[in-house]
C-alpha positions in Angstrom: -117.1 104.8 -123.7 -119.0 101.9 -125.4 -121.5 100.1 -123.2 -122.4 96.6 -124.3 -126.1 95.6 -124.1 -125.3 92.1 -122.9 -122.3 90.1 -121.8 -120.4 88.1 -124.4 -119.6 84.7 -123.0 -116.0 83.4 -122.9 -116.9 80.7 -125.3 -118.5 83.0 -127.8 -115.5 85.5 -127.5 -113.0 82.7 -128.0 -114.8 81.3 -131.0 -114.4 84.7 -132.7 -110.6 84.5 -132.2 -109.9 81.1 -133.6 -109.8 81.9 -137.3 -106.1 81.9 -137.9 -103.7 79.6 -139.5 -100.6 78.4 -137.6 -97.5 79.0 -139.6 -94.6 76.6 -139.9 -91.3 77.9 -138.5 -88.8 79.3 -141.0 -85.9 77.0 -141.6 -82.4 77.7 -142.9 -79.4 75.5 -143.5 -76.6 75.1 -141.1 -73.4 76.8 -142.4 -71.3 74.0 -140.8 -73.0 70.7 -141.7 -75.9 71.8 -144.0 -78.7 70.4 -141.9 -82.1 72.1 -141.6 -82.2 74.5 -138.6 -84.7 76.9 -137.3 -83.6 80.6 -137.2 -81.8 81.7 -134.0 -81.3 78.2 -132.8 -78.3 76.0 -132.3 -77.9 73.2 -134.9 -79.1 69.9 -133.4 -76.8 67.9 -135.6 -73.4 69.5 -135.0 -74.0 72.1 -132.2 -72.8 75.2 -134.1 -74.5 78.6 -134.1 -73.5 81.4 -136.5 -70.2 79.6 -137.4 -69.1 79.1 -133.8 -69.3 75.9 -131.6 -72.1 76.5 -129.1 -72.7 72.9 -127.7 -70.1 70.2 -127.6 -71.7 67.1 -129.2 -70.5 63.7 -128.1 -70.0 60.9 -130.7 -71.6 57.7 -129.6 -70.6 54.4 -131.2 
């Protein structure tokens, strides 16, 4: 097995792992109301998921 000559500090190790770019979540359109929705999530506007009512949304006046 490999045997390191000296310990790599947590800070040095973590610096090496920071070179990534965070990606934006993929969006789709709701089949019921047309709002932008993340994949595999209930629509926040109408409460539908995959064409079926998942959450009953109340209408406030």
